[in-house]
Structures are given as C-alpha cells and as structure tokens.
C-alpha positions as CSV (number, residue, x, y, z in Angstrom):
1,M,-11.6,22.7,3.4
2,G,-12.7,19.3,4.5
3,D,-10.6,16.2,5.0
4,H,-11.3,13.0,3.1
5,K,-13.8,10.9,4.9
6,E,-13.6,7.2,5.1
7,Q,-17.3,7.0,4.1
8,Q,-16.5,8.2,0.6
9,P,-17.7,5.9,-2.1
10,V,-15.1,3.6,-3.4
11,R,-14.0,2.8,-7.0
12,V,-14.2,-1.0,-7.1
13,G,-13.4,-1.2,-10.8
14,A,-9.7,-1.3,-10.6
15,A,-9.8,-4.0,-7.9
16,V,-12.1,-6.1,-10.1
17,R,-9.8,-5.7,-13.1
18,R,-6.7,-6.5,-11.1
19,R,-8.3,-9.7,-9.7
20,R,-9.7,-10.7,-13.1
21,R,-6.3,-10.2,-14.7
22,A,-4.5,-12.0,-11.9
23,L,-6.7,-15.0,-12.6
24,E,-6.1,-14.6,-16.4
25,L,-9.9,-14.4,-17.1
26,T,-11.7,-12.6,-19.9
27,L,-14.7,-10.4,-19.3
28,A,-16.7,-13.0,-21.2
29,V,-15.7,-15.8,-18.8
30,V,-16.5,-13.6,-15.7
31,A,-19.8,-12.7,-17.3
32,E,-20.7,-16.4,-17.8
33,R,-19.7,-17.3,-14.2
34,S,-21.5,-14.4,-12.6
35,G,-24.6,-14.2,-14.8
36,L,-23.8,-10.5,-15.4
37,S,-23.4,-9.0,-18.9
38,V,-20.1,-8.2,-20.5
39,P,-21.1,-4.5,-21.1
40,F,-22.1,-4.1,-17.4
41,L,-18.8,-5.7,-16.2
42,S,-16.8,-3.4,-18.5
43,Q,-18.7,-0.4,-17.0
44,V,-17.9,-1.7,-13.5
45,E,-14.2,-2.1,-14.3
46,N,-14.1,1.4,-15.8
47,D,-16.0,2.9,-12.8
48,R,-18.9,4.0,-15.0
49,A,-21.3,1.7,-13.0
50,R,-21.5,0.8,-9.4
51,P,-22.6,-2.8,-8.8
52,S,-25.3,-3.5,-6.2
53,R,-24.4,-5.6,-3.2
54,T,-26.0,-8.6,-5.0
55,S,-24.1,-8.0,-8.2
56,L,-20.8,-7.4,-6.3
57,E,-21.3,-10.8,-4.5
58,K,-21.9,-12.5,-7.8
59,L,-18.9,-10.9,-9.3
60,A,-16.7,-11.8,-6.3
61,D,-17.9,-15.5,-6.5
62,A,-16.9,-15.5,-10.2
63,L,-13.5,-14.2,-9.3
64,R,-13.1,-16.7,-6.4
65,T,-13.0,-14.0,-3.7
66,T,-15.4,-12.2,-1.5
67,A,-17.2,-8.9,-1.8
68,V,-15.4,-7.7,1.3
69,E,-12.0,-8.5,-0.2
70,L,-12.9,-6.6,-3.4
71,L,-14.0,-3.6,-1.4
72,A,-10.9,-3.7,0.7
73,A,-8.7,-3.6,-2.4
74,A,-10.8,-0.8,-3.9
75,D,-9.5,2.7,-4.6
76,P,-11.2,5.7,-2.8
77,A,-13.3,7.8,-5.1
78,C,-11.4,10.9,-4.4
79,S,-7.9,11.8,-5.4
80,V,-6.9,13.6,-2.2
81,D,-6.7,12.0,1.2
82,V,-5.4,13.6,4.4
83,V,-4.0,11.4,7.1
84,R,-3.8,13.4,10.3
85,G,-0.9,13.0,12.8
86,E,-1.7,11.0,15.9
87,P,-1.0,12.8,19.2
88,L,1.4,11.1,21.5
89,D,0.9,10.9,25.2
90,E,3.7,12.6,27.2
91,G,6.3,10.0,28.1
92,D,5.0,7.6,25.4
93,F,8.2,6.5,23.6
94,D,7.1,3.0,22.6
95,P,8.1,2.1,19.1
96,R,5.2,2.7,16.7
97,T,4.4,2.3,13.1
98,R,1.6,4.0,11.2
99,S,0.6,4.0,7.6
100,L,0.6,7.4,6.0
101,V,-1.5,6.3,3.0
102,R,-4.8,4.6,3.1
103,G,-6.1,2.2,0.5
104,H,-4.6,0.4,-2.4
105,H,-2.4,2.8,-4.2
106,Q,0.8,2.9,-6.3
107,L,2.8,4.3,-3.3
108,H,3.0,3.0,0.2
109,A,4.3,5.2,3.0
110,S,4.8,4.5,6.7
111,E,6.2,6.4,9.7
112,F,8.3,4.6,12.2
113,T,8.7,6.2,15.6
114,G,11.3,4.9,18.1
115,D,13.2,1.7,17.6
116,H,12.1,-1.6,16.2
117,D,13.6,-5.0,15.7
118,A,17.0,-4.1,14.4
119,G,17.7,-7.7,13.4
120,R,14.8,-7.8,11.0
121,E,16.0,-7.8,7.4
122,F,13.9,-6.2,4.6
123,Q,13.9,-6.8,0.9
124,H,11.2,-5.1,-1.2
125,R,10.3,-5.8,-4.7
126,N,10.3,-2.1,-5.7
127,D,12.2,1.0,-4.9
128,E,11.9,2.8,-1.6
129,L,13.1,6.0,0.0
130,M,13.9,6.4,3.7
131,Y,13.8,9.9,5.2
132,V,14.9,10.6,8.8
133,A,12.4,13.2,10.1
134,D,13.9,13.3,13.6
135,G,16.8,11.5,15.4
136,A,19.3,9.3,13.7
137,V,19.5,5.8,12.2
138,E,22.1,3.3,11.0
139,I,21.2,1.4,7.9
140,E,23.0,-1.7,6.6
141,A,22.5,-2.2,2.9
142,E,24.6,-4.1,0.3
143,G,27.2,-4.9,3.0
144,R,27.8,-1.3,3.9
145,A,26.6,0.7,6.9
146,Y,25.2,4.2,6.4
147,R,24.6,6.7,9.3
148,L,21.8,9.1,8.6
149,G,20.7,12.1,10.7
150,R,17.7,14.4,10.7
151,G,16.9,15.5,7.2
152,D,18.9,12.7,5.5
153,T,17.5,10.3,2.9
154,L,18.6,7.0,1.6
155,Y,17.2,5.6,-1.7
156,L,17.2,1.8,-2.2
157,T,16.4,0.1,-5.5
158,G,14.1,-2.9,-5.5
159,G,15.6,-6.1,-4.3
160,V,18.3,-4.6,-2.0
161,R,18.4,-6.4,1.3
162,H,18.7,-4.0,4.2
163,R,18.1,-3.5,7.9
164,W,18.1,-0.4,10.1
165,R,18.0,0.7,13.7
166,A,17.5,4.0,15.5
167,T,20.7,5.2,17.2
168,V,19.0,7.9,19.3
169,P,15.7,8.0,21.2
170,D,12.6,9.5,19.7
171,T,13.8,8.8,16.1
172,R,11.2,9.2,13.4
173,V,11.7,7.6,9.9
174,I,9.4,8.0,6.9
175,V,9.6,5.2,4.4
176,V,8.0,5.7,1.0
177,A,7.9,2.8,-1.4
178,V,6.4,1.8,-4.7
179,A,3.6,-0.6,-3.7
180,E,4.3,-4.4,-4.0
181,H,1.4,-4.9,-6.5
182,I,3.1,-2.5,-9.0
183,E,5.4,-4.1,-11.5
184,A,7.9,-1.2,-11.5
185,V,10.9,-3.4,-11.9
186,Q,11.5,-7.0,-12.9
187,D,11.7,-9.3,-10.0
188,R,15.4,-9.8,-9.2
189,P,16.9,-13.1,-8.0
190,R,16.8,-13.2,-4.3
C-alpha cells in the first residue's frame, strides 16, 4: 500500500468555485474577463477538465488572484492522505506544532507537543475537539478551568474563547476543528 504523494494531481475546481462565489461573480462574468468559455469554466469547476497553465493564469486574473494561490487552495485528487509522524531527536522537548491534514479540507487537525504560549487566547469560528494524547493540560473556557489527562477530550462549540497550557512535560494535544472556510455555524458576536 502506498502513501499519498504530494505530486498527485490537484482538483482546482473547488478552489475556483470558492473564489468566484466569494467575489459574487457568475460564470458568464468570469468567462468574459478571462476569454474562456462558460462550458469550459463549468467543466473546470466540476473537475471534468484541467486547465492548462495559460488558462489557469487567465482564470486567476479574472478572479483577481494568482495561479499559485488557486493551486495552493486546491484539493488533492485523492481522498486518502497519510501524514507520517516526525521522529524526535532524543532530548528534543521543544514545543512543536504540526499539521495532521494537508490541503484545503473541511477539517483541520494539529498536534501540539510540549508547552506553548499559555497566555494566548483562541476563539475559532467553528467547533473543535481537543484530545490529550500524552501528558496533561489545563484549559480555561467560558470562565471555568478544566484539567484533562491522557485520553481525555474537551469539545468546544464555535465562538468559545479559550486558552490552554501543558501541566506536565512531554504533553501531546491533538486539536481537530471544522475549518474556518466552512460555514458550519452562524458567526456569533465576539
């Protein structure tokens, strides 16, 4: 079984559609600005056609962005992606953060190892789950303190202000959240 390779083709269609909709443009307007046909643009957005580099640049210009930005926001063409663990050097206990999901997806997941800026307050638009893989943390949310140990989870709905800190060395926390670009909940007053 092979791992997902970063060289896999990307599906740029969803990124093009998101950008077009964010600018509140119709396919006809983008076609006029880019010199590309409406049927071709529809095929691109539905990942039935892959634009050439020249077509992608025309499309990016019409969407007031760059081809590089569209590619960066593109979805990988496969539905399975393996992110391998990173080996730590012995004695390396510096705080680290690594993304557990590559690309532009509906979920975002990160692993935090060690401590971090405990004074930093977080407030995310959408829901998130914090899982303590190793060690222990203290989380302050909604004016209450929660102590979590190995195997414990804390679920926060979107908009909840919170901060956390590791209370023992070598703590590992996994945070899984609905991505910011997903409109899973209405924006709450902040």
